[in-house]
C-alpha positions as a Markdown table, in Angstrom:
| # | Residue | x | y | z |
|---|---|---|---|---|
| 1 | Met | 68.5 | 113.9 | 85.4 |
| 2 | Gln | 66.2 | 111.8 | 87.4 |
| 3 | Thr | 66.0 | 112.6 | 91.1 |
| 4 | Gln | 67.1 | 109.7 | 93.4 |
| 5 | Ala | 66.6 | 109.4 | 97.1 |
| 6 | Ile | 68.7 | 108.4 | 100.1 |
| 7 | Ile | 67.0 | 107.5 | 103.4 |
| 8 | Thr | 69.6 | 108.0 | 106.1 |
| 9 | Val | 68.8 | 106.3 | 109.4 |
| 10 | Val | 70.5 | 107.1 | 112.7 |
| 11 | Asn | 69.9 | 106.7 | 116.4 |
| 12 | Ser | 70.7 | 110.4 | 117.2 |
| 13 | Phe | 72.8 | 113.3 | 115.9 |
| 14 | Ser | 74.6 | 116.4 | 117.3 |
| 15 | Pro | 76.7 | 119.4 | 116.1 |
| 16 | Thr | 79.6 | 117.0 | 115.4 |
| 17 | Ser | 77.8 | 114.1 | 113.7 |
| 18 | Ile | 79.5 | 112.8 | 110.6 |
| 19 | Glu | 76.2 | 111.3 | 109.4 |
| 20 | Phe | 74.6 | 114.7 | 109.2 |
| 21 | Tyr | 77.5 | 117.0 | 108.1 |
| 22 | Glu | 79.9 | 114.8 | 106.1 |
| 23 | Phe | 77.2 | 112.7 | 104.5 |
| 24 | Leu | 73.8 | 114.2 | 104.3 |
| 25 | Leu | 74.6 | 118.0 | 104.3 |
| 26 | Tyr | 77.6 | 117.6 | 101.9 |
| 27 | Arg | 75.7 | 115.5 | 99.4 |
| 28 | Ala | 72.6 | 117.8 | 99.6 |
| 29 | Arg | 74.8 | 120.8 | 98.7 |
| 30 | His | 76.9 | 119.1 | 96.0 |
| 31 | Phe | 74.6 | 116.5 | 94.3 |
| 32 | Lys | 71.5 | 118.4 | 93.2 |
| 33 | Asn | 69.7 | 115.3 | 91.8 |
| 34 | Glu | 69.4 | 113.7 | 95.2 |
| 35 | Arg | 66.5 | 113.9 | 97.7 |
| 36 | His | 67.4 | 113.2 | 101.3 |
| 37 | Tyr | 65.3 | 111.9 | 104.2 |
| 38 | Phe | 67.1 | 112.0 | 107.6 |
| 39 | Leu | 65.2 | 109.6 | 109.9 |
| 40 | Val | 66.3 | 110.0 | 113.5 |
| 41 | Leu | 65.1 | 107.6 | 116.2 |
| 42 | Gly | 66.1 | 110.2 | 118.9 |
| 43 | Pro | 65.5 | 111.9 | 121.1 |
| 44 | Val | 67.4 | 115.0 | 120.0 |
| 45 | Gly | 67.2 | 118.4 | 121.5 |
| 46 | Glu | 64.6 | 120.6 | 119.8 |
| 47 | Lys | 67.0 | 123.5 | 119.5 |
| 48 | Phe | 69.5 | 121.5 | 117.5 |
| 49 | Val | 66.8 | 120.0 | 115.3 |
| 50 | Leu | 65.7 | 123.5 | 114.5 |
| 51 | Glu | 69.2 | 124.7 | 113.8 |
| 52 | Ser | 69.8 | 121.7 | 111.5 |
| 53 | Gln | 66.6 | 122.4 | 109.6 |
| 54 | Lys | 67.9 | 125.9 | 108.9 |
| 55 | Leu | 71.1 | 124.5 | 107.4 |
| 56 | Val | 69.0 | 122.5 | 104.9 |
| 57 | Glu | 66.3 | 125.1 | 104.1 |
| 58 | Gln | 67.5 | 125.5 | 100.5 |
| 59 | Gln | 68.1 | 121.8 | 100.0 |
| 60 | Asp | 65.9 | 118.8 | 99.1 |
| 61 | Val | 66.1 | 117.4 | 102.7 |
| 62 | Thr | 63.5 | 116.3 | 105.2 |
| 63 | Ile | 64.6 | 115.8 | 108.8 |
| 64 | Ile | 62.3 | 113.6 | 110.9 |
| 65 | Glu | 63.1 | 113.3 | 114.6 |
| 66 | Cys | 61.0 | 110.6 | 116.4 |
| 67 | Gly | 61.7 | 111.5 | 120.0 |
| 68 | Gly | 62.8 | 108.0 | 120.9 |
| 69 | Lys | 59.4 | 106.6 | 120.0 |
| 70 | Tyr | 59.6 | 103.4 | 118.0 |
| 71 | Arg | 56.0 | 103.5 | 116.8 |
| 72 | Lys | 56.6 | 106.9 | 115.3 |
| 73 | Phe | 59.8 | 105.7 | 113.7 |
| 74 | Ile | 58.0 | 102.8 | 112.1 |
| 75 | Arg | 55.1 | 104.9 | 110.9 |
| 76 | Lys | 57.5 | 107.5 | 109.4 |
| 77 | Phe | 59.6 | 104.9 | 107.7 |
| 78 | Phe | 56.6 | 103.5 | 105.9 |
| 79 | Asp | 55.3 | 107.0 | 105.1 |
| 80 | Ile | 58.6 | 107.8 | 103.4 |
| 81 | Ser | 58.5 | 104.5 | 101.5 |
| 82 | Ser | 55.0 | 105.0 | 100.3 |
| 83 | Glu | 55.8 | 108.6 | 99.1 |
| 84 | Leu | 58.8 | 107.4 | 97.1 |
| 85 | Lys | 56.8 | 104.5 | 95.6 |
| 86 | Arg | 54.0 | 106.8 | 94.5 |
| 87 | Gln | 56.5 | 109.0 | 92.8 |
| 88 | Met | 58.3 | 106.0 | 91.3 |
| 89 | Met | 61.6 | 107.4 | 92.6 |
| 90 | Pro | 64.7 | 105.2 | 92.9 |
| 91 | Ala | 65.8 | 105.1 | 96.6 |
| 92 | Leu | 68.3 | 103.4 | 98.9 |
| 93 | Leu | 68.5 | 103.0 | 102.6 |
| 94 | His | 71.8 | 104.0 | 104.4 |
| 95 | Val | 72.1 | 103.0 | 108.0 |
| 96 | His | 74.9 | 104.0 | 110.3 |
| 97 | Met | 74.0 | 102.9 | 113.9 |
| 98 | Gly | 72.9 | 99.8 | 115.8 |
| 99 | Arg | 69.3 | 100.1 | 117.1 |
| 100 | Ser | 67.9 | 102.3 | 114.4 |
| 101 | Gly | 69.8 | 100.3 | 111.7 |
| 102 | Val | 68.5 | 97.0 | 112.8 |
| 103 | Leu | 64.9 | 98.3 | 113.0 |
| 104 | Ala | 65.0 | 100.0 | 109.6 |
| 105 | Leu | 66.5 | 96.9 | 107.9 |
| 106 | Leu | 63.8 | 94.6 | 109.5 |
| 107 | Leu | 61.1 | 97.0 | 108.4 |
| 108 | Asn | 62.6 | 97.1 | 104.9 |
| 109 | Leu | 62.6 | 93.3 | 104.9 |
| 110 | Met | 58.9 | 93.2 | 105.6 |
| 111 | Lys | 58.3 | 94.9 | 102.3 |
| 112 | Gly | 59.7 | 91.7 | 100.6 |
| 113 | Phe | 60.5 | 92.0 | 96.9 |
| 114 | Lys | 59.9 | 95.8 | 96.9 |
| 115 | Lys | 62.4 | 96.5 | 99.7 |
| 116 | Trp | 65.0 | 99.3 | 99.2 |
| 117 | Pro | 68.6 | 98.3 | 98.5 |
| 118 | Ser | 70.7 | 99.1 | 101.5 |
| 119 | Leu | 74.1 | 100.2 | 102.7 |
| 120 | Tyr | 75.8 | 100.2 | 106.1 |
| 121 | Thr | 78.7 | 102.3 | 107.2 |
| 122 | Leu | 80.7 | 100.9 | 110.2 |
| 123 | His | 82.3 | 103.9 | 111.9 |
| 124 | Thr | 84.4 | 102.2 | 114.6 |
| 125 | Leu | 86.4 | 99.1 | 115.4 |
| 126 | Phe | 84.1 | 96.1 | 116.0 |
| 127 | Asn | 86.4 | 94.3 | 118.3 |
| 128 | Gly | 86.6 | 97.2 | 120.7 |
| 129 | Cys | 82.8 | 97.6 | 121.1 |
| 130 | Arg | 80.7 | 96.3 | 124.0 |
| 131 | Trp | 78.5 | 93.3 | 123.3 |
| 132 | Gln | 75.4 | 95.5 | 123.4 |
| 133 | Ala | 76.8 | 97.2 | 120.3 |
| 134 | Lys | 78.3 | 94.1 | 118.7 |
| 135 | Ile | 75.0 | 92.2 | 118.5 |
| 136 | Pro | 73.1 | 94.9 | 116.4 |
| 137 | Ala | 76.2 | 95.3 | 114.2 |
| 138 | Val | 76.3 | 91.6 | 113.4 |
| 139 | Ile | 72.6 | 91.6 | 112.6 |
| 140 | Ile | 73.1 | 94.6 | 110.3 |
| 141 | Phe | 76.0 | 92.9 | 108.5 |
| 142 | Leu | 73.8 | 89.9 | 107.9 |
| 143 | Leu | 70.8 | 91.9 | 106.6 |
| 144 | Val | 72.4 | 94.8 | 104.6 |
| 145 | Gly | 73.1 | 94.8 | 100.9 |
| 146 | Lys | 76.4 | 96.7 | 100.9 |
| 147 | Pro | 78.6 | 97.0 | 104.0 |
| 148 | Val | 81.3 | 99.6 | 104.1 |
| 149 | Cys | 84.1 | 100.2 | 106.6 |
| 150 | Val | 85.7 | 103.7 | 107.1 |
| 151 | Ser | 89.3 | 102.4 | 107.4 |
| 152 | Lys | 91.4 | 99.3 | 106.8 |
| 153 | Ser | 91.7 | 99.0 | 110.6 |
| 154 | Ala | 87.9 | 98.8 | 110.9 |
| 155 | Tyr | 87.9 | 96.1 | 108.2 |
| 156 | Asn | 90.6 | 94.1 | 109.9 |
| 157 | Ala | 88.9 | 94.3 | 113.3 |
| 158 | Leu | 85.8 | 92.5 | 112.0 |
| 159 | Pro | 85.3 | 88.9 | 113.0 |
| 160 | Cys | 86.6 | 86.4 | 110.4 |
| 161 | Phe | 83.2 | 84.9 | 109.7 |
| 162 | Ile | 81.8 | 88.4 | 108.7 |
| 163 | Arg | 84.7 | 89.1 | 106.4 |
| 164 | Trp | 84.3 | 85.6 | 104.8 |
| 165 | Leu | 80.5 | 85.9 | 104.6 |
| 166 | Arg | 80.4 | 89.3 | 103.1 |
| 167 | Lys | 83.8 | 89.3 | 101.2 |
| 168 | Lys | 82.2 | 90.0 | 97.8 |
| 169 | Arg | 80.4 | 93.1 | 99.0 |
| 170 | Leu | 82.5 | 94.4 | 101.9 |
| 171 | Glu | 84.5 | 97.5 | 101.0 |
| 172 | Val | 86.7 | 100.2 | 102.6 |
| 173 | Val | 85.9 | 103.9 | 101.9 |
| 174 | Leu | 88.2 | 106.2 | 103.8 |
| 175 | Asn | 86.7 | 109.0 | 105.8 |
| 176 | Gly | 87.2 | 112.5 | 104.6 |
| 177 | Val | 86.9 | 116.1 | 105.8 |
| 178 | Asp | 85.3 | 119.2 | 104.2 |
| 179 | Ile | 88.4 | 121.3 | 103.4 |
| 180 | Asp | 86.3 | 124.0 | 101.7 |
| 181 | Trp | 84.3 | 124.5 | 104.9 |
| 182 | Ile | 87.5 | 124.7 | 106.9 |
| 183 | Asp | 89.0 | 127.3 | 104.5 |
| 184 | Gln | 85.8 | 129.4 | 104.6 |
| 185 | Thr | 86.1 | 129.5 | 108.4 |
| 186 | Ile | 89.8 | 130.5 | 108.2 |
| 187 | Glu | 88.9 | 133.2 | 105.7 |
| 188 | Lys | 86.2 | 134.6 | 108.1 |
| 189 | Ile | 88.7 | 134.8 | 111.0 |
| 190 | Ser | 91.8 | 136.0 | 109.1 |
| 191 | Pro | 91.1 | 137.1 | 105.5 |
| 192 | Gly | 94.0 | 136.2 | 103.2 |
| 193 | Lys | 95.9 | 134.3 | 105.9 |
| 194 | Gln | 96.4 | 130.6 | 106.7 |
| 195 | Ser | 95.8 | 131.0 | 110.4 |
| 196 | Asn | 94.5 | 133.5 | 112.9 |
| 197 | His | 97.5 | 133.8 | 115.3 |
| 198 | Asn | 101.2 | 133.9 | 115.4 |
| 199 | Lys | 102.5 | 130.5 | 116.4 |
| 200 | Glu | 105.9 | 131.7 | 117.6 |
| 201 | Glu | 104.3 | 134.4 | 119.8 |
| 202 | Ser | 101.8 | 131.9 | 121.2 |
| 203 | Leu | 104.5 | 129.5 | 122.2 |
| 204 | Glu | 106.9 | 132.1 | 123.7 |
| 205 | Lys | 104.5 | 134.4 | 125.4 |
| 206 | Asn | 101.3 | 132.6 | 126.1 |
| 207 | Gly | 102.6 | 129.0 | 126.5 |
| 208 | Val | 101.1 | 126.1 | 124.7 |
| 209 | Thr | 97.5 | 125.1 | 124.2 |
| 210 | Leu | 96.9 | 121.4 | 123.6 |
| 211 | Leu | 93.5 | 120.6 | 122.0 |
| 212 | Asn | 91.5 | 117.4 | 122.1 |
| 213 | Val | 88.2 | 117.0 | 120.3 |
| 214 | Gly | 85.9 | 113.9 | 121.0 |
| 215 | Arg | 83.2 | 112.3 | 123.0 |
| 216 | Leu | 84.0 | 112.1 | 126.7 |
| 217 | Asp | 84.1 | 108.3 | 127.0 |
| 218 | Gly | 86.6 | 105.5 | 127.6 |
| 219 | Ala | 87.5 | 105.0 | 123.9 |
| 220 | Lys | 88.8 | 108.6 | 123.7 |
| 221 | Asn | 90.8 | 108.2 | 126.8 |
| 222 | Gln | 91.0 | 111.9 | 127.9 |
| 223 | Ser | 92.0 | 110.8 | 131.4 |
| 224 | Tyr | 95.4 | 109.9 | 130.0 |
| 225 | Leu | 95.8 | 113.5 | 128.7 |
| 226 | Leu | 95.3 | 114.7 | 132.3 |
| 227 | Glu | 98.0 | 112.4 | 133.5 |
| 228 | Ile | 100.4 | 113.9 | 130.8 |
| 229 | Leu | 99.4 | 117.5 | 131.5 |
| 230 | Glu | 100.2 | 117.0 | 135.2 |
| 231 | Gln | 103.8 | 116.5 | 134.3 |
| 232 | Leu | 104.1 | 119.5 | 132.0 |
| 233 | Pro | 104.9 | 123.1 | 132.9 |
| 234 | Glu | 102.2 | 125.4 | 134.2 |
| 235 | Asn | 102.1 | 127.4 | 130.9 |
| 236 | Val | 100.8 | 124.3 | 129.1 |
| 237 | Lys | 97.0 | 124.2 | 129.0 |
| 238 | Leu | 94.5 | 121.7 | 127.6 |
| 239 | Glu | 91.1 | 122.3 | 126.0 |
| 240 | Ile | 88.8 | 119.3 | 125.5 |
| 241 | Val | 85.9 | 119.9 | 123.1 |
| 242 | Gly | 83.0 | 117.4 | 123.4 |
| 243 | Glu | 80.4 | 115.9 | 125.7 |
| 244 | Gly | 79.7 | 112.5 | 127.1 |
| 245 | Ala | 79.1 | 110.1 | 129.9 |
| 246 | Leu | 82.5 | 110.6 | 131.6 |
| 247 | Arg | 82.2 | 114.3 | 132.0 |
| 248 | Asn | 81.7 | 114.1 | 135.8 |
| 249 | Val | 84.5 | 111.6 | 136.1 |
| 250 | Leu | 86.9 | 114.0 | 134.2 |
| 251 | Glu | 85.8 | 117.0 | 136.3 |
| 252 | Arg | 86.6 | 115.1 | 139.5 |
| 253 | Gln | 90.0 | 114.0 | 138.1 |
| 254 | Ile | 90.8 | 117.6 | 137.1 |
| 255 | Ile | 90.1 | 118.7 | 140.7 |
| 256 | Gln | 92.1 | 115.8 | 142.2 |
| 257 | Arg | 95.1 | 116.6 | 140.0 |
| 258 | Gln | 94.8 | 120.3 | 140.8 |
| 259 | Leu | 94.5 | 121.2 | 137.1 |
| 260 | Ser | 91.4 | 123.4 | 137.3 |
| 261 | Ser | 93.2 | 126.5 | 136.1 |
| 262 | Arg | 94.8 | 124.6 | 133.1 |
| 263 | Val | 92.0 | 122.4 | 131.7 |
| 264 | Thr | 88.8 | 123.6 | 130.0 |
| 265 | Leu | 85.9 | 121.3 | 129.2 |
| 266 | Thr | 84.0 | 123.3 | 126.5 |
| 267 | Gly | 81.1 | 120.9 | 126.1 |
| 268 | Met | 79.6 | 120.4 | 122.6 |
| 269 | Leu | 80.3 | 123.2 | 120.1 |
| 270 | Pro | 79.0 | 123.9 | 116.6 |
| 271 | Arg | 81.4 | 122.7 | 114.0 |
| 272 | Glu | 82.6 | 126.1 | 112.9 |
| 273 | Asp | 83.5 | 126.9 | 116.5 |
| 274 | Val | 85.5 | 123.7 | 116.7 |
| 275 | Phe | 87.5 | 124.8 | 113.6 |
| 276 | Lys | 88.1 | 128.1 | 115.4 |
| 277 | Lys | 89.5 | 126.3 | 118.4 |
| 278 | Met | 91.8 | 124.3 | 116.1 |
| 279 | Leu | 93.0 | 127.5 | 114.5 |
| 280 | Gln | 93.8 | 129.0 | 118.0 |
| 281 | Ala | 95.5 | 125.9 | 119.4 |
| 282 | Asp | 99.2 | 124.9 | 119.1 |
| 283 | Ile | 99.1 | 121.1 | 119.1 |
| 284 | Phe | 96.2 | 118.7 | 118.6 |
| 285 | Val | 96.4 | 115.6 | 120.9 |
| 286 | Ser | 94.5 | 112.3 | 120.8 |
| 287 | Ser | 95.2 | 109.5 | 123.2 |
| 288 | Ser | 92.3 | 107.4 | 121.9 |
| 289 | Ile | 92.5 | 103.6 | 122.4 |
| 290 | Arg | 89.8 | 103.0 | 119.7 |
| 291 | Glu | 88.8 | 104.9 | 116.5 |
| 292 | Gly | 87.3 | 104.2 | 113.1 |
| 293 | Leu | 89.2 | 106.8 | 111.1 |
| 294 | Pro | 89.1 | 110.0 | 113.2 |
| 295 | Ile | 87.5 | 113.1 | 111.6 |
| 296 | Ala | 88.7 | 115.4 | 114.3 |
| 297 | Val | 92.3 | 114.5 | 113.7 |
| 298 | Leu | 91.9 | 115.0 | 110.0 |
| 299 | Glu | 90.2 | 118.4 | 110.5 |
| 300 | Ala | 93.1 | 119.5 | 112.8 |
| 301 | Met | 95.6 | 118.5 | 110.1 |
| 302 | Ala | 93.6 | 120.5 | 107.5 |
| 303 | Cys | 93.8 | 123.5 | 109.9 |
| 304 | Arg | 97.7 | 123.1 | 109.7 |
| 305 | Leu | 98.1 | 121.9 | 113.3 |
| 306 | Pro | 100.8 | 119.4 | 114.3 |
| 307 | Val | 99.2 | 116.3 | 115.8 |
| 308 | Leu | 100.4 | 114.0 | 118.5 |
| 309 | Leu | 98.5 | 110.7 | 118.4 |
| 310 | Ser | 98.3 | 107.4 | 120.2 |
| 311 | Asp | 99.9 | 104.5 | 118.3 |
| 312 | Ile | 96.8 | 102.7 | 117.3 |
| 313 | Gly | 95.7 | 101.2 | 113.9 |
| 314 | Pro | 93.6 | 104.1 | 112.5 |
| 315 | His | 96.2 | 106.6 | 113.5 |
| 316 | Gln | 98.8 | 104.5 | 111.8 |
| 317 | Glu | 96.8 | 104.6 | 108.6 |
| 318 | Ile | 97.0 | 108.4 | 108.6 |
| 319 | Lys | 100.8 | 108.2 | 109.5 |
| 320 | Asp | 101.3 | 105.9 | 106.4 |
| 321 | Lys | 100.4 | 108.9 | 104.2 |
| 322 | Gly | 103.1 | 111.2 | 105.6 |
| 323 | Ser | 105.9 | 111.4 | 108.1 |
| 324 | Ser | 104.7 | 114.6 | 109.7 |
| 325 | Val | 102.1 | 112.7 | 111.7 |
| 326 | Ile | 103.6 | 111.9 | 115.2 |
| 327 | Leu | 102.6 | 108.6 | 116.9 |
| 328 | Leu | 103.4 | 108.0 | 120.5 |
| 329 | Pro | 103.1 | 104.8 | 122.6 |
| 330 | Phe | 101.1 | 104.9 | 125.9 |
| 331 | Asn | 104.2 | 106.1 | 127.8 |
| 332 | Thr | 103.6 | 109.4 | 129.5 |
| 333 | Ser | 107.3 | 110.4 | 129.6 |
| 334 | Glu | 107.5 | 110.2 | 125.7 |
| 335 | Trp | 104.4 | 112.4 | 125.4 |
| 336 | Val | 105.9 | 114.9 | 127.9 |
| 337 | Lys | 109.2 | 115.0 | 126.0 |
| 338 | Cys | 107.5 | 115.5 | 122.7 |
| 339 | Val | 105.5 | 118.5 | 124.0 |
| 340 | Met | 108.6 | 119.9 | 125.7 |
| 341 | Asp | 110.4 | 119.8 | 122.3 |
| 342 | Phe | 107.8 | 122.2 | 121.0 |
| 343 | Ile | 108.2 | 124.5 | 123.9 |
| 344 | Ser | 112.0 | 124.5 | 123.5 |
| 345 | Gly | 112.2 | 126.6 | 120.4 |
| 346 | Leu | 110.9 | 124.3 | 117.7 |
| 347 | Gln | 108.3 | 126.7 | 116.3 |
| 348 | Ile | 109.6 | 126.5 | 112.8 |
| 349 | Gln | 109.3 | 122.7 | 112.9 |
| 350 | Gln | 105.8 | 123.1 | 114.3 |
| 351 | Val | 104.7 | 125.3 | 111.4 |
| 352 | Glu | 106.3 | 122.9 | 108.9 |
| 353 | Leu | 104.6 | 119.9 | 110.3 |
| 354 | Gly | 101.3 | 121.7 | 110.1 |
| 355 | Lys | 101.9 | 122.5 | 106.4 |
| 356 | Gln | 102.7 | 118.8 | 105.7 |
| 357 | Asn | 99.6 | 117.7 | 107.6 |
| 358 | Arg | 97.5 | 119.9 | 105.4 |
| 359 | Asp | 99.0 | 118.4 | 102.3 |
| 360 | Ile | 98.3 | 114.9 | 103.5 |
| 361 | Val | 94.6 | 115.7 | 104.0 |
| 362 | Gln | 94.3 | 117.4 | 100.6 |
| 363 | Ser | 95.9 | 114.4 | 98.9 |
| 364 | Tyr | 94.1 | 111.5 | 100.7 |
| 365 | Phe | 91.3 | 112.5 | 103.0 |
| 366 | Thr | 88.9 | 115.0 | 101.4 |
| 367 | Leu | 85.1 | 114.6 | 101.3 |
| 368 | Lys | 85.4 | 114.8 | 97.5 |
| 369 | Leu | 87.5 | 111.6 | 97.5 |
| 370 | Met | 85.3 | 109.9 | 100.1 |
| 371 | His | 82.1 | 110.6 | 98.2 |
| 372 | Gln | 83.6 | 109.3 | 95.0 |
| 373 | Gly | 83.6 | 106.0 | 96.7 |
| 374 | Tyr | 80.1 | 106.3 | 98.1 |
| 375 | Thr | 78.7 | 107.6 | 94.8 |
| 376 | Ser | 79.8 | 104.5 | 92.9 |
| 377 | Asn | 78.1 | 102.4 | 95.6 |
| 378 | Tyr | 75.0 | 104.5 | 95.6 |
| 379 | Glu | 74.7 | 104.3 | 91.8 |
| 380 | Tyr | 74.9 | 100.5 | 92.0 |
| 381 | Leu | 72.1 | 100.4 | 94.5 |
| 382 | Trp | 69.9 | 102.9 | 92.7 |
| 383 | Asp | 70.2 | 100.8 | 89.6 |
| 384 | Ile | 68.8 | 97.9 | 91.6 |
| 385 | Ser | 66.0 | 100.1 | 92.9 |
| 386 | Lys | 65.1 | 101.3 | 89.3 |
| 387 | Lys | 64.8 | 97.7 | 88.2 |
| 388 | Lys | 62.5 | 96.9 | 91.0 |
| 389 | Leu | 60.3 | 99.9 | 90.3 |
| 390 | Arg | 60.1 | 99.0 | 86.6 |
| 391 | Leu | 59.1 | 95.5 | 87.5 |
| 392 | Lys | 56.4 | 96.9 | 89.8 |
| 393 | Gly | 55.2 | 99.2 | 87.1 |
């Protein structure tokens, strides 16, 4: 089978980046006829780049981090293109983010008839973005060959003129999670078991641990979780996994609300460590005001955690797949009551909800299902690339 290439372009990446783990790494491990170039505008910490390179040592993957230098990015983009053309290898360009996506598509356009066919994945809700992010997204939608949204909510949030202009090409491919990876982590912690702790004992003796995973920014709305926690008993604690621009703000709010002994900001963690946190927690909580289709929520459900989620479009899409997903309005008293129900002897319900959540993910939100959608799009674009290469030859 002929080797085919994917040039993935991103601004940056981290231990939780869907572009690296759910896209590149998954495909490199499961689709052996693919070659991957991961072109990162950057900058990215050297330590994480080295760790990522170790993950792909046995795969046909090249990671290129440009340190935030546009000239290097341009040079590397054309180096990759020249290499693939010399080898007459079909290729496509997959962009995920604003600045790097616009630049890559403009460079691709400069190649004229020989340009690579392209695909764009929109990971968030357009109407909730700042204008600095909306402008690059609009440019990408105008330039890219195949635009994809990660949820129906993301599709519906697009401006009408974009949906009208790209209606023949625009598609929804739902996000998915790597269930096999999660199960391998569970097996490491508790061989032969579904989780690594006794839920009933945790609730009765140790109190309740609420877990939130996400960037520390306004869209994830972690400040609201602090407001809820303040009204809950002392034995309810909150762990927030992630890093972001609002860390200092959250730290100040934790002190002001006298929650220092009950809230832990872990910072960024490797993905397996995030899974371990999910296995050790009692309830996953998300008070986000904006999402694409949240991977962290789906991973928590795959770890058999009950989830309490804000009542927004992307969370409603998950809820539509099963009644075990609990949606709550932005009303602190309702959140407090729901958590108190778990504390008041509803351990059996908690375990049952976790099992149902796992079934929902297995049925609708696996990476296998997600990549079936992307593979059909990739094959279409590779066919275009093959025709161009034959014409060139």
